[in-house]
Residue, then its C-alpha position, 0 to 999 in steps of 0.5 A: x827474562x832474557x836468560x830464560x828467553x837466551x836458555x829457551x832459544x838454545x835449548x829449541x835450536x837443539x831440539x829443532x836440529x835433532x828434528x830436521x835430520x830425523x826428517x830429512x832422513x826420512x824424506x830422503x828414504x821414502x822414494x826416488x827423486x828420479x823416478x820420473x826421468x827413469x821412466x823417460x826413454x828419450x836422449x836427453x833423460x840421462x842428462x836431465x838424471x845427471x843434473x838433478x842428481x847434481x843438483x839435489x846432491x843424490x850422489x852422496x850419503x843421506x848424513x853428508x847431504x843433511x850437513x851440506x844442507x845445513x850449511x846451505x840454510x846458515x847462509x839463507x839457501x834451502x836448496x832447489x826442486x827437482x826442477x830446479x827452482x829456489x825453494x827459497x822463493x817458493x817457501x816466501x810465497x807460501x808462508x805469506x799466503x798460509x799467514x794471511x789464512x791461519x792469522x784470521x783463523x786462529x785470532x777469530x777462533x781463538x776470540x769467539x770459542x773463549x769468549x763462549x766457553x767462558x760465558x758457557x762456564x758461567x750459565x753451568x747446566x743452563x739451556x745456553x750450556x747444554x746447546x754450546x756443547x751439543x754444538x761443539x761437539x756436532x762441530x769437532x765431528x765434523x770432517x774439515x773437507x766436508x764442511x768445505x764441500x759444505x760451504x762451497x755450496x751453501x755459502x758461495x754458490x746459494x749465496x751467489x746466486x742469491x744476490x741477484x735478487x738479495x730479498x730475504x724469505x719471509x720463512x727465513x726471517x722467522x726461522x732467525x728471530x727464533x733463533x735469536x730469541x732462543x739464544x737471548x733466552x738462553x743466555x739470560x740469567x734469571x726466571x721463567x719470566x724474564x726469559x720469556x721477555x728475553x725471548x721476546x725482544x730477541x725475536x722481534x728486534x731480529x726480525x725487524x732488522x731482517x725485515x728493513x734490511x731485506x726491504x732496502x735491499x741492503x746486501x745489494x748495496x751495504x753501508x753502515x753509515x755515519x749513526x749505526x758507527x756513532x751508536x755502536x761504537x759509544x754503547x761497545x765503548x761504555x760496555x768494555x769500560x763497565x766491564x773493566x772497571x766497573x759503574x763506580x769507576x767513571x775515570x775509564x768510562x770517560x777515557x773510552x767514550x772520549x776516544x769513541x766520540x772522536x773516532x766517530x766525529x771523524x768519520x765524515x773528514x775520513x772519507x776524503x782521506x780514505x777514497x786513496x787508501x793503501x795500507x801504509x795510510x791506514x797503518x799510519x792512521x790506526x798508530x795515530x789512533x792509538x797515540x791519540x786514544x793513550x792521550x785521551x786515557x792519559x788524561x781523563x783516567x786520573x787514578x786508575x790510568x793503568x785501567x782507562x789507557x788499555x780501554x781507551x785504545x780499544x775504544x779508539x781502534x774499535x771506532x776506526x775499524x767500523x770506519x774501516x768496514x763501513x769504507x769497504x762495504x762501499x765499494x762492494x757494489x763495484x766488486x760484485x760487478x767486477x766479478x760478474x755477480x759471483x763475489x764469494x769466491x770458492x778456490x784460491x787466494x785471489x782473483x786472476x789479473x785481477x785489478x783495482x783500487x786499494x779497496x777492491x783489492x781488499x775486498x777480493x782478498x776477504x772474499x778469497x778468505x771467506x769460506x776456508x777461514x769459516x772451515x778452520x774455525x768452524x772446527x776448532x771452535x770445539x776445542x777453544x770452547x771446551x778448553x776454556x769452560x773446563x778452566x773456568x770452572x776448576x778456577x770458580x771452585x778455588x778458594x781463593x774466588x770463594x774468598x773474593x765473594x766472601x769478602x764482598x766483591x762484585x761478581x764481575x770482580x771476582x770473574x774478571x781479576x780472580x778467575x778470568x786472568x788465572x783461567x787463560x794460563x792453561x788455554x795460553x797452552x792451548x792457543x800457542x799449540x793451535x797457532x803452530x799447528x793450524x799453521x803447518x796442518x791446514x794441508x786439507x783445507x789448503x787443498x780443498x780451497x785450492x790455496x796455495x800456501x805452506x800446506x799445498x806446498x807440502x801435499x804437491x811435494x809429497x806426492x813428487x817425492x821432492x825433499x827440500x820444499x818438504x824440508x822447507x815446510x818443515x823448517x816453517x812449521x817447527x819453528x812456529x811451535x818452538x816460537x810459540x811454546x817460548x812465547x806461552x811461557x813469557x806468557x805464563x809470567x804476565x798471567x800469573x806472578x808467582x810464575x818465574x822464568x829465572 
């Protein structure tokens, strides 16, 4: 493994070196960095041109200039832009902003898309499959700038106006209930009678929940509460345990329920701790949750510890996440007041000069992330769902899957242990390339939402014919592609032991 990683790193460095040279030459020949100064007739123009020429080394040939840039890069210096400002500081700030956007959008998009694709493959040619296929192609055909504009209008402006009197109209409740009923009926794999029952249950439950939220004006002062955290965490723990180990193996179930139960019982004691929280304390609580969940999985897992430990850790982190989200919602009222009743932001990565405690600042960052994240998820959802569906369908038709069914293995075991793991191999490549691509390609999204990340930095430098920021952007984007391709190759060996990396 170490030899493989070293070899791939050496090859990747050579590829990245050649790519940076080609990019440097193209950027150097794309325009004149002194064009704006040549148009000036002031006495200082000549001095400014001489200073910029010296700072950007425009008086030497391009290959020599590249070698100078490469030498500075080895010492951690990325040069200066046209204004004389260091590119390193700009790149660090832009990379941090883009990472916030890309990590959330890619992880959520991948999880939702792969899940939908797998369910669609298992319900091939059903009404759910046809509906998902139609929705995927609609999302794929939408231009990102149009999606961003619609999100600004209806998820930000209209929603902010609605929050002044958050009462859900009756026709909206009925429409959402009918839609939810149709979704559950399409997911249900049974006869017509079962589909009608699923439709009715989905319709009634959704209508009751929405009516209760509207009547209680929940959106004006939202929160989850201890009963919700307890019930949802225990139900999720039981569901994950059944999905991983089945009903016949109870040790992982005990471990998952114990981790979720312990976390939920700490709901009230944690309120005092969370009232004065910061990022370090949240990370510490997360690490403590992992340790305690690991111990519970090891103690209660018995002979199935390898299954019980990850299930327990997932259940513990999920319960902690619900408690964190509940505490975040408790700060909603104060945050809405502090931003004058306009919580869903339409531009920028943060509210200018905004001050507050940890929860208010976290809400502010989340509300600024909401719209660009939704735009990237909707655009990328089609690719994730279609690739995962096609991969699962291909794997489900292989001989070893038919053999597993012929041996009498439960359908859950056939899908999870035989089909899903092998079906994830091509998806791993797509996810790696998608992360690197979104990391370097969110130019339009960042421009529409005024997000000062790598995309905005690249766009601004390209218009101004400013080579050094462009090279900084390309360096980060190229390194991301190289690193994530290598991570995908390493993941192959984990997903399929037949693949050898040495």
